[in-house]
N, C-alpha and C positions, 0 to 999 in steps of 0.2 A: 430482658434483665431478670435474674432470679429474685424472688421475694426475699426479704430479710429472714435469715434463719434457714434458707434453702441453699444447699450446697451444689445441687445439680447431680448428686450421686444417687445411685440406686443399687444397694448392696445387701448381701446377707453375710454376717460374720458369726463365728462361734466363740463365746467367751468362757474361759474357765473361771467361774465366779469365785472370788475369794471369800473366806469366812468373815462374817461381821458386816458385810454389805447387803442391803436389800436389793432385789431385782431392779427396783426403781432407781436406786443409787447408781447401779451399773448403767442404766439407760442414760442418766444425766451425764455420767462420765463420757459415754460414747458421743452424746450430743456435743460436748465441748471438743472432743478429739476431731470430729468431722465438721464442726460448724453447721450442724443440721438439726433443726428442731423436731423433724419427723423421724423419731426413733422409737421402736417398741420391741418388747421381748415376746417370745412365744411359749411361755410356761413359767410361772412364778417359782422361784426357789426361796425358801425362808432364809433370813440372815445367817442362821447357824450353818446352813448347808453350803456345800461347794460343788463345783463341777459344771457340766454342760448347760449353757444358757444361750440359745440362739437369739441373735439380735438382728432386726430388720431396719434398714436405713433408707430414708427418702421414700419414693413411691413403692419401694419393696415392702413397706409396712403392710401393704395389702395382702402380702403372703401369709400373715399371721393366722388367718382362718384356715389355711390349708396345712399348717404345720403343727397346730395345737392338738389335734386328735390322735396323734400317734402314740404307740406304746413307749414306755421309758424304762431304763435300767438304772439301778442304784447299788451302791455299797452301803449297807446299814450297820450301825453298831447299836445294839440294844443292851441297856443296863437294867438289871433286876434289883429289887429291893424297895422301890417306891414308884408311884405314879406322880404325875405333875398336872398342873392346871392346863398346860399347853400340849401335853403328851410328849414333850421333849425336854432337853436339859435346860432350856431357857425359862421354864415355868417354875412355879412354887410347888414344893412337895405336898402331896395330899395323903393318899393311902400309903402306909408303910407296912412292911412285914419282914421277918427274918427269912433269909434265903438258904435252903439246904445246900450242903456241899455237893450234892448231885449235879447242880447247875454248872459246875466246872468240868464235869465229865464229858469228854469229847463225843462219845457214842450217843449219850442221852441228848446232848445239844443238837447233834447232827440230825437225829431222828425227828426232833421237834421242828427244826428249821425246814427240813424237806417236806414236812406235813403241811406247810403253808401253801404249797402248790395246789391250785384249784380255784373254784368260784366261792366268793364270800359275800355276805351282806355286811357292809361296812358303814359305820357312822363317822362322818368326818369330825375332826377336832372342833371343840367349841371356839377356839381361837383360830379361825380359818376364814377365807374370803367367800365362803358359801353364803349366798344371799337368802335372807329370811324376811319376807314382806318388804322387799326393796332395800333392806339394810344388811351390811356384811355382818356375819356372825361375830367376828372379833370385836366389832364396834359395840354390839349389844353386850357381849361378855365383859368388856372393859368397864362398862357403866354399871355392872352388877346385875344386869337383866338376865332373865331366864332364857337359855338357849336350848331349843329342842330341834335338832337337825334330823330329818328322816334318813334312814339307811339307804344306801345305794348298792347296786350289784357291781362288784369289781372282780377281776380275775388275775391271779398270779400265775404267769406262764412258766416261770422258772424260779427256784429258790435254792441257791448253792451255798452250803456251809463252808466257812473259811476258818473258823477257830473259836474256842471258848477259853476265857482267861479271867483274871481279876484286874479291874482298872486300878491305876496307880493313885487316882484321886481319892477314892473312897474305899477301895479294897473290895468292891462288890463284883459279883460275876457279870461279865459282858460277853455277848455273842456277836460275832461279825459274820455277815453273809451277804451275798449278792442276790438281788431280786429283780426280775423283769415282770412288769405288770401293765395292765390296761390303763387307758386314759381315766383320770379322775381318782386314781388310787392315792391315798395318803399313807406314806410310810410311817408317819407318826402314829396313825391309828392302827396300822399293822403291828407296830411294836407294843402298843397298849393292849391290843386284843390278844397278842401272843402271850403276854403275861397273865391276862385274865383267864385264858384257856387253860393255863397251868396252875391257877390259883396262887400266883405269885406276881405282885404288882411290878410293872416294868414301864420304861419309857425309852424314847429314842435319844441316845447320847450323841451320835454323830451321823452325818449323811453326806454322801458324795454321789452326784448324778453322773453316771458313766455314759449314758446314751439317751438321746431324745430323737425318736424316729430314726432316720438314717444318719444323723449327726452324732459322732462319738467324741469322746474326750480327746482322742488323738487329733481331731480336726480343729480343736479349740486353741486359743491363745490367751495369755494373760492380758490384762488391761495395759500393762507396761509395754508388752510386745506389740499390742495393737497400736499404741501411740507411735512406736518406732516404725512399724510396717505400713500403717495407713491402709490404703486400698489393696495393697498386696496381700493382706490377710483375708480377703473376701473368699467365700465358699461358692461352689457351683450350685445355684438354686435348683437346677434340673436334677442333679444327684440327690439333693436334700429332699426334694418332693417324692423321689422314688416312684415316678410314674413314667409311662411311655411318652415319647416325645417325637417331634418331627421338625426338620429343617424346612422352613417355608419362605425363603428369600424371594421366590418367584411370585408369591402372592402377598407381598408386604402391604400393598395398598389396600387389599381387602381386609387384612388383619388390623391395620391402622384405623380403618373406618368401622371396625367391629362387625364386619359382615360374616355370614356363615361360610363355611368351606365344605367342598364336596369330597367324596372319597378319593377321587383321582387327583386331588390337590394335596393330599396328606399321605406321606409314606412313613408309617410308624416305625420307630426304633425301640428296641428293648430298653427297660429302665437301666440307668447307670448305677452300679453299686458304688457307694461312696468310698473314695480313696483319699489318703492324706494329701496335703497340699503340695508335696514334692512329686506328685504324679505327673504324667504327661499333660499336654494342653487339653483342656476340656473339649475342644472341638474335634479331636481325633481319638481320644482315649476310649478304647473298647466299645466303639459304636457298632451295634449289630442290628440288622433289619429284623423286624418282628414278623413271624410267620402266621400269627393268630389275628383274626379280624377284630375290629373294635367292638367293645361291649356297650350296651345301652347305658348311658349315664357315666361312662368312663371319662375321667379327667385326663387330658392330654396337654403336655407342655409344648408351646409353639416357639421355636427358636428362629430368630432372624438376625443376620449379621453376628452370629455367635453370642447372642444375648437372649435372655428370656423375655419375649415381648408380650405373650398372652397365655392364658389357660382357657382351653376350650373343653366342652363336654360333647360326647357323641350322642346323637339322637337317632336311634335305630329306625324309628318309623319313617323319618324323612331321609335317612341315610346321609345325614350331614353333621358337621361339627359346628356347634354354636358357641359364641363367646361367653365365658363365665367371668373372666377378669382380663382386661387389657391394660397394660401398664403404660402410663404416659411417658415415663422414661424406662426403657428396657433395663432389666436387672442384669448386671455384669456377671459373666462367667469367667472366672479366673483359672 
């Protein structure tokens, strides 16, 4: 018999987070939809932001550590004219300045946006979940304490200009662009630093996450759609992990017991590129044998009965695969 608050489900879903809800609000809504207390997200989105929010349900919550380190892509809207306490439109204005007409020039804006590509030393926002001496920065900031967050190295892989205009709300110049960046990048800080680099204060007006690792906006559903579809909205965790995998039905008892596997027991397949939910069955769609041998430390997905049963790592010294995570309830592949 399942414990109270345990549905028996093990799923990965992608939510198109609406504006105004925190990531925790979304988690609570998913808990109610599935009747499952074990629900977690794999990358916080601020309440102001919308877009891709991967959600793990049941034993699949153990996937979070494997999904949080991926690069992410966003559509950002930056407004010039003032900075804020939170580096976005939710905060109180601080530094203000007049904005030259040049900031609505498409050529000038494009040049500045494209210059964001590369490596940066970035200081996260004061109102962020970065921990300082065991306390979250935003908790200290809200109490009026001094927040000094060390800079971290981040990388912007791509910065694509989409347009410059004036916003209807305040008539101030706004730039819209798409950015793909490394783990740990704060787009709020990117907006703030863009303004500082131009000697014109700025903040993030709007943000939409377009992709998190291999999961894109096209793979996500609204909370209303999730409520209607239920388990039919589940995503394939093997595709989401974007790692090589193997069908291991013949050695199920070894995997179930957390035993190591030998080379001759694992026939590697190439990673599955993520496809929208109307694709073919996950068990047959574009499965291709891998010609390359396993690499030391490589993470491999173990599929049994067309569900993700475990994640193993290859140990080159012993030429064996060793369990990294075995799921008590296999994660469904829809």
